[in-house]
N, C-alpha and C positions, 0 to 999 in steps of 0.2 A: 457380215455386219455383227458388230459385238453388241453385247447386252445393254451396255448404256446408251449406245445410238439408238437402239429399238426403243429403250425408254422416252428417249428426248423426242424421237418421231410419234410416239404415241400421245405423249403431252401437248404438242404442237396442234394436233390432230383433235384432241378435247378442245384446246383452247378455241380452234376455229369452229367446232360444232356449238360451244357455249355463245360465241361472237354471232353466228347464223340466229340461234335462237332468239337473242335480245333483238335482234334487228326484226326478226319477224314480229314479236311483241309489240316493239314501238310502232312498227307500220300498220298491225291491228287496231292499235290504239288511235292511232291518228285517221285511220278511217272510220272507227267510232266515233270520234269527235265531229268529222265531216259530215257524216250522215246524220247526227244530231242536228248541226247547225243547218243543214239542208233542209231537215224536216220543220226546223222553226220557221225557216223562211216561208217554206209553203204555207203553214199555218197561219202567216201574218198576212200573206196576201198582198192587198193595197194599201197596208198601212204607210202613214207618212212618215216624213223627216228621217229618210235614211233606211226605212224599212222596219223598223221595231214600234210595236205597239204600244201605248203607254202605258208604263207600270212594269213593262217586260224589261230586264236585265240583260243587255247584250253579252254575247259571250265572244264578241269579235274585236279581240284586244291584240294588238301587234306587240309582240315582245321584241324591243330591240336593244342590243347592247351598249351601254354607255350613254344612254339618252332618256333615262328615267328619273323619276321624281315622285315625291310623296303624292297620293294620290288625293285631287281636291273634290270638295262637295259636290256630288251630282254626277263624277265620272262612274263609268259602268252602268248607268241608267239610261233608259230611253233608246234612243238609235245612236249608231255611230253616223254622223252625218258625213254626206260622201262615202260611206262605207259600200261594202259589196265584194273586195278583195281581202278586207283582213281578217276573214275566217281562215281561207287558204294560207295566209301570211303566216298566222298563228299556228297552224298546224305545221308549216314548214318549221318556223323556229323552235316547236315542240320538240320536232325529229331530232334538231340538231342538240338541243338540250338534253335530251334524254338519251342519246345514244351514250352507252358506257352507264349508264344509271337504271336502277331497278324503276319500274312502272309506277306510276300514282296509283294509290289504293285508296277508296272513299273521297273524301274531301282533301285529306292531308297526305302526303306520302311519307311513311312512318322510316323509311331508310334516306334519309337526307346524304347529300354528297357535299364533300369539301372541293372548292377549286384548287387548293393545296393544301400540306399539311397544318398550316396555320390561317388557313382562310375561314373568311365568314361561310357560315353555313348556308347554300343555298337550297330553295324549297318552293314548293308550287302550291297555290291554292285553285282549287275549282269551286270552291264555295259560292253558290248564288251566281256563278258564270263568270266571276271576276279572276283575271290572271294576272298574279303578282310575282316579283323576283325578288327574293331577300324583304318580303314585305311591303314592298313598293310598287305602285302601279307605273308602267314603262310608257315613256309619252309616246304619242304618235311621232314617228321620224319625220314626218312634214311638218310639223310642229315643233321641232327642235330649235333652240336660238343657241347663238354663243354664250348669251348669259348663264346657260343650264351648265356651263363648263367654267364658268369665272367666278372668282371670290375676290372682293377688295377689301383691303384694310388691315391686312397682316401687319404692316408697318407701323400700326397705332400700338403703343405700350399698352399691358394690360393693367388695370387697376389692382395693387398690390396692398391696399390699405384693409387689410383684415388680420384676423389674428394669427396665420399663418405665414403672412407677408410673402404670397405668391398669387399667381395668376396664370391659369391655362386657358388659351384661346384655342379650341378645337375647331379644327376644319374637317368634318366627315359628311356623310351623304346627305344629311340634312342640313348643311349649309352649301354644299355645292352637288347637286342632283346628278351632275355627269359622272360622279363616281359610282352609280350603281352598277356592280357586278364587277368593277374594276381589281377590288379588295384591296385598296389603300386609303389612307389618309393621313394628317399631319395635325401639329400644334406647337403654337409658338406658347413659350413658359417665360413669364417675368417674375423676376424676384428682388423684393427690397431687399437693403443690406440684413445679412442673415437669416433672409427669408428661405421658408421650408416649404416643399412640395411633399406632403406627410407620406408615409408607408401607403401603398395603394397596389391594385394588380389590373391588368387588363386580361379580361378572360378570354378574349377572342383575338389577340394581336400580339407579336413581339415588336418591340420599339428600338429603334436607334435612335440615339440621343446625342446632338452634336451641340457643343458649347459655343456662341456667339460672342459673348462677353462675360469677363469676370472668372471667378475661380470657383466652382462648385465640388463639393465631395458628393457623390453617388455609389449608390450601392444595391445589390439584390440579395436575398436569402433564399438559398436552396429548399428544396421539400424534406419533408419527415425521412428518416430519422436524423439525417445530421444536420440540417438547421444552419447550414455554412453562409455566412456573412462573406461576400465576395464585393469589394470595395474600391475605389480608386478616386483620389483628388485629381479634378480633372480640368484644365485652363483652355483658352481660346483656341478652338481650332479641333479640339480631343473629340473623340468619338467614343461612346460607349452603347453596349448593348444590353437590353433588359429582356430576358426570353418569356415567352407567352405564359401568362398566369402565376407567375413568381412575383412576391411582393418586393417593391423597390420605391426607393426614395431620392431626393436630390437636396442639398442645403448648400445655400450660399454662403462660403465661408470667408468672402472677402468682405471688404469695408465700403465697397461702392455697390451699384447696382449690378446684376447678372440678367443674361438672358440666352436661351437655349432654344433649338428648332429639334421636335422629334417627328419621327416617321413612322406610322405604325402599317401592318400588314393587314389591316382589314378596313372596309368602309365604314364599319361602325364598331370600333375596338371594345368601348364599353369600359366603365372604371369602377371599381369598389375600393373605396377608401377604407381601410381597416377601422379607424377611429370611431368614425361616421357609422359604419356598419354595425359595428358590436356595442357601442354606447348611445348610439342616436337611433336605433330602430325602431319603427312604427307599427304596433304596440313595442313596448322596451322589453328588452330580456328581463326576466326576474333577476333581480340583483344577488340571491341567492345562488343561482346557477354561476353568474360572472365572478363571485366573490371564490366560489369553490375552484373554477377555471384558472382565475390568476392567482388563487391561493394568498386570499387578502380578507379583509374585512367588509361586510355589507355596507358600513358607514361609507367606506373609500369609495366604494361602486356608484353609489347614491350621489356623492360629490362630483364624480366624474359625468353621470349621466345628465346631471342638471346643466352642464356645459355644452351639451348638444341636442 
């Protein structure tokens, strides 16, 4: 056996040992949750409405991929009507979700995991007994409806009567609950003649931009120190990519209206519009700071800030 082969075998054995240790930790954690839930069930005794006494927050939340929505008032309180198997279901799902991840410590796991390199961060809370994925409480799979996966109205043009002459109609997890944990979203962008979608970034997503109508000048700027502008004039059917986190823009350079569809690699990509952030923060950034940063006079900064 060569030295290289021996090293590869030892590396494989180390990885296997680490996997076994991680699975043992996950199983131990699941058993502790089960013991805690069984203890609560005994203490509640003959309480009504599904077994949870009034004022007790139930920990029996069923986590189900792709059937999640924002929590409504009152969820996670009282008893889970018709419950009884929810605890074991949550333990099983926890085991699936924790495999390959570090264990939860305290109320929030500090070692969050990404589904993919450009994916929304997935995290879990055990605070007050509520279990959430990506900050959203998952819907009981028995209550899932087709409407959780449906959005209507993307055919309606956005109102571009604003200083920029553009309108973004975003469809993320808050408009389409079925997107939860799936790591995707989309947007329709409408442009008036010479309309602009001003420089902005998406901190949690890469964007694939497709021109449906019109002629659009689009581009993004690379990070320091190069700050290289990469841009292109796009026509109907052209597709352009804006990498995650980089400042980008689109400008309708045609005489008519323009329209585009964007696909984003996060269920909640976020948006940071540069001008609004720098000049329209609340409270305002001191004008002397911005004057020095932009190498201009404070009076000019004050004039710009007054517009936001």
